[in-house]
C-alpha positions in Angstrom: 2.0 119.7 8.0 5.2 117.5 7.7 6.5 115.8 4.6 4.1 112.9 5.2 1.0 115.3 5.1 0.3 114.9 9.0 -0.4 117.9 11.1 1.6 118.5 14.3 -1.4 117.4 16.5 -1.5 114.0 14.5 2.2 113.6 15.1 2.0 114.3 18.7 -1.0 112.2 19.2 0.9 109.2 17.7 3.6 109.8 20.5 1.2 110.8 23.2 0.9 107.4 25.0 4.6 106.9 24.9 5.4 110.1 26.6 2.6 109.9 29.0 4.1 106.9 30.2 7.8 108.5 30.4 6.5 111.5 32.2 4.5 109.6 34.8 7.5 107.2 35.7 9.6 110.6 36.0 7.0 112.5 38.3 4.7 109.9 40.1 1.9 112.4 39.4 -0.6 111.9 36.8 -1.7 115.6 37.1 1.7 116.6 36.5 2.4 114.3 33.7 -0.5 115.6 32.0 0.6 119.1 32.7 4.0 118.2 31.2 2.5 116.8 28.0 0.7 120.0 27.8 3.5 122.2 27.8 5.3 119.7 25.5 2.6 120.2 23.0 2.6 123.8 23.1 6.7 123.6 22.5 6.0 121.1 19.6 3.2 123.1 17.9 5.5 125.9 16.8 8.5 123.5 15.8 9.2 123.4 11.8 8.6 119.5 11.5 10.3 119.5 8.4 13.8 120.5 9.9 13.7 117.9 12.6 15.6 114.6 12.2 13.8 112.4 14.4 10.3 113.5 15.8 10.4 110.7 18.7 13.8 111.6 19.8 12.9 115.4 20.0 9.5 115.0 21.9 11.2 112.8 24.2 14.0 115.4 24.9 11.2 117.9 25.5 9.1 115.8 27.7 12.2 114.6 29.9 13.5 117.9 30.4 10.3 119.4 31.3 9.6 116.5 33.7 13.0 116.9 35.0 12.8 120.7 36.1 9.2 119.7 37.9 11.1 116.9 39.7 13.7 119.0 41.0 11.0 121.5 42.4 9.2 118.7 43.6 11.7 117.1 45.9 11.8 119.8 48.6 7.8 119.6 48.7 7.9 115.6 49.2 10.2 116.0 52.2 7.9 118.2 53.9 4.7 115.7 52.9 2.5 115.1 56.0 2.6 111.2 56.6 3.9 108.7 53.9 4.2 109.8 50.2 2.5 107.7 47.5 2.4 108.0 43.9 -0.9 109.0 42.5 -2.4 105.9 41.2 -3.2 105.0 37.6 -6.8 103.6 37.5 -8.3 101.6 34.6 -11.5 99.7 34.4 -10.7 96.0 35.2 -11.9 94.9 31.7 -9.7 97.3 29.9 -6.3 96.6 28.8 -4.1 99.1 30.6 -1.7 101.1 28.5 2.0 101.6 29.1 1.4 104.4 31.6 -1.3 102.5 33.4 0.8 99.1 34.0 3.8 100.5 36.1 3.5 98.9 39.6 3.2 101.0 42.6 6.2 99.1 44.1 8.1 100.0 41.4 7.4 103.9 41.4 8.3 103.9 45.1 11.7 102.2 44.3 12.1 105.1 41.8 11.6 107.6 44.5 15.0 106.4 46.0 16.7 108.0 42.9 17.9 111.7 42.4 16.6 113.4 39.3 19.4 112.5 37.2 19.4 109.0 38.3 15.9 108.6 37.8 16.2 110.2 34.3 18.8 107.8 33.2 17.2 104.7 34.8 13.8 105.4 32.8 15.1 106.5 29.5 17.2 103.1 29.6 15.1 100.6 31.2 11.6 101.8 30.3 12.2 103.6 27.1 15.1 101.3 25.9 17.2 104.2 24.6 21.0 103.6 24.4 23.4 105.8 26.5 24.1 107.8 23.2 20.6 108.8 23.0 20.4 109.5 26.9 23.5 111.6 26.9 22.1 113.8 24.3 18.8 114.5 26.0 20.2 115.2 29.3 23.3 117.1 27.8 25.8 114.7 29.6 28.6 112.3 28.1 28.0 108.8 27.7 30.4 107.5 30.4 28.7 110.2 32.8 25.3 108.5 32.0 26.7 104.9 32.4 28.0 105.8 35.7 24.7 107.3 36.7 23.1 104.2 35.6 25.2 102.2 37.8 24.6 104.0 40.7 20.9 104.0 40.0 20.8 100.2 39.8 22.4 99.9 43.0 19.8 101.8 44.8 16.9 100.0 42.8 18.4 96.7 43.8 15.0 95.5 45.2 12.3 93.6 43.2 9.4 95.4 42.5 7.5 92.6 40.4 4.1 90.9 41.4 4.4 87.2 40.5 0.4 86.6 40.3 -1.2 86.2 37.0 -4.3 88.6 36.5 -7.2 86.3 37.2 -5.7 84.6 40.2 -4.7 88.3 41.5 -8.3 89.4 40.9 -9.8 86.3 42.6 -7.8 87.1 45.7 -8.6 90.5 45.5 -11.9 89.9 45.5 -11.9 87.4 48.6 -9.9 90.1 50.6 -12.7 92.6 49.9 -15.6 90.0 50.8 -13.6 89.2 53.8 -13.2 93.0 55.0 -17.0 93.5 54.4 -17.9 90.7 56.5 -15.6 92.1 59.2 -13.8 88.5 59.1 -10.9 88.8 60.8 -9.5 85.2 60.3 -10.3 85.6 56.5 -8.5 88.7 56.1 -5.4 87.3 57.9 -5.3 84.3 56.0 -5.1 86.2 52.6 -2.1 88.4 53.6 1.5 87.4 53.6 3.3 87.1 57.2 5.4 90.1 56.2 2.6 91.8 54.7 2.7 95.8 54.6 0.1 98.7 54.3 0.9 102.0 53.3 -1.2 104.6 53.3 -1.3 108.2 52.0 -3.8 110.7 53.2 -1.6 113.9 52.9 -2.9 115.3 56.0 -6.3 116.0 54.7 -7.8 112.6 55.4 -7.4 110.5 58.8 -5.5 107.2 58.0 -2.3 105.4 59.2 0.7 107.6 59.5 3.0 104.8 59.7 3.1 101.7 57.8 1.1 98.7 59.3 3.2 95.5 59.4 1.8 92.0 59.6 -1.6 90.5 59.0 -2.9 90.9 62.8 -2.1 94.8 62.4 -3.6 95.3 59.2 -6.9 93.3 59.9 -7.4 94.9 63.2 -7.1 98.4 61.5 -9.5 97.5 58.7 -12.0 96.1 61.2 -11.4 98.9 63.8 -12.1 101.7 61.4 -15.4 100.3 60.4 -16.3 99.4 64.0 -15.3 102.8 65.6 -17.3 104.9 62.6 -20.2 102.4 62.4 -19.7 102.4 58.6 -18.8 100.1 56.0 -16.3 99.8 53.2 -17.4 99.2 49.4 -15.2 98.0 46.8 -15.4 98.3 42.9 -12.9 96.1 41.4 -10.5 98.0 39.0 -6.8 97.7 37.7 -4.3 99.9 39.9 -1.0 100.5 38.0 -1.9 97.4 35.9 -2.5 95.4 39.2 -5.5 94.3 41.0 -7.2 97.1 43.3 -10.3 98.8 44.3 -12.3 102.1 44.2 -13.4 102.2 47.8 -16.3 104.0 49.2 -16.9 104.4 53.1 -20.3 104.8 54.2 -21.3 105.1 50.5 -19.1 108.3 50.0 -15.7 107.7 47.6 -13.1 107.2 50.2 -9.9 105.9 48.3 -8.1 103.9 46.0 -6.5 100.9 47.2 -3.9 99.0 45.1 -2.4 95.5 45.9 1.1 93.5 45.2 0.4 89.7 45.3 3.2 87.1 45.3 3.2 83.3 46.0 -0.9 83.4 46.4 -1.0 86.0 49.2 -1.5 89.6 49.5 2.3 91.2 50.5 1.7 95.0 49.9 -1.5 97.2 50.4 -1.3 100.6 49.2 -4.4 103.1 50.3 -4.1 106.4 48.5 -6.8 108.8 50.1 -5.5 112.3 49.5 -8.3 113.8 47.4 -5.6 115.8 45.8 -4.3 112.4 44.1 -7.6 111.3 43.3 -9.2 114.0 40.9 -8.2 112.1 37.8 -10.2 109.1 39.1 -13.2 110.6 40.2 -13.2 112.9 36.9 -13.7 109.8 34.9 -17.3 109.0 33.9 -17.4 105.6 33.9 -15.4 105.0 37.0 -17.3 107.9 38.7 -20.6 106.0 38.1 -19.0 103.0 39.4 -17.9 105.0 42.7 -21.7 106.3 43.2 -23.3 102.8 42.7 -21.0 100.1 44.3 -22.7 97.0 43.6 -24.3 94.8 46.2 -22.9 91.8 47.8 -24.3 88.7 45.5 -24.4 90.6 42.6 -21.3 89.4 40.9 -19.1 92.3 41.8 -17.9 93.3 45.3 -20.3 96.1 46.7 -21.0 97.8 50.0 -21.2 95.6 53.1 
């Protein structure tokens, strides 16, 4: 126990949410973030905490360095990835308040993919973890001035905004209308909810058939959604959830779990749709008992939730 009588596990538990948010931002993978936390715990469990000046600083250093090792190894794999690469979605029940890790927009995670490992680490530690440059320099083993230069380059590459302008209630209402129009196979209804420059991005990882390239514009997106259902004589089903803090769905196709869809909304219309159907990126979703039950029993139309059409 430490000087305050806390066990190493209790101390780690206090920091876990913050550390998980850090690891997820660095890696874009729920599974790898959880693996990093497990490795960090094993290292922390053998540390004499009475000799540690700042427990949060040490744990942040351990998690950052472990995540950077994985990130550098993952870059080569992602360069060979089949089709579009999207981060693993963070899914929570709509009624639950998302924690820090669950509220990072997918758009922001995609912007982070533009950065090299050191740039990503400095940007996340500075912007998300609110550390000063001296603390970041100590974690990365670099000079303060080098970290400032890395941050300037990172900001140049992160110039696009990734913020959604919709409030949660309005976003959920718009998402529900989109799901209902998709179930009705209502072309005009879908198009009316999409921004003129709407973009559909999907990730099947070469394991699930989906659009390999981005779909641009309401017409192409609506025709894709309707065409998939018509050609396979199956319908989508939608269970509302939060996806990375924003509106989204657990999606069934022919009553089998198919994908997670997330949305980015601005000025009253949908500007981005993200479909993650690669099963390797969805194990953490179907493994949650409450959400798995929701997937197995999608609500029927008219029941108060959006279900299978």
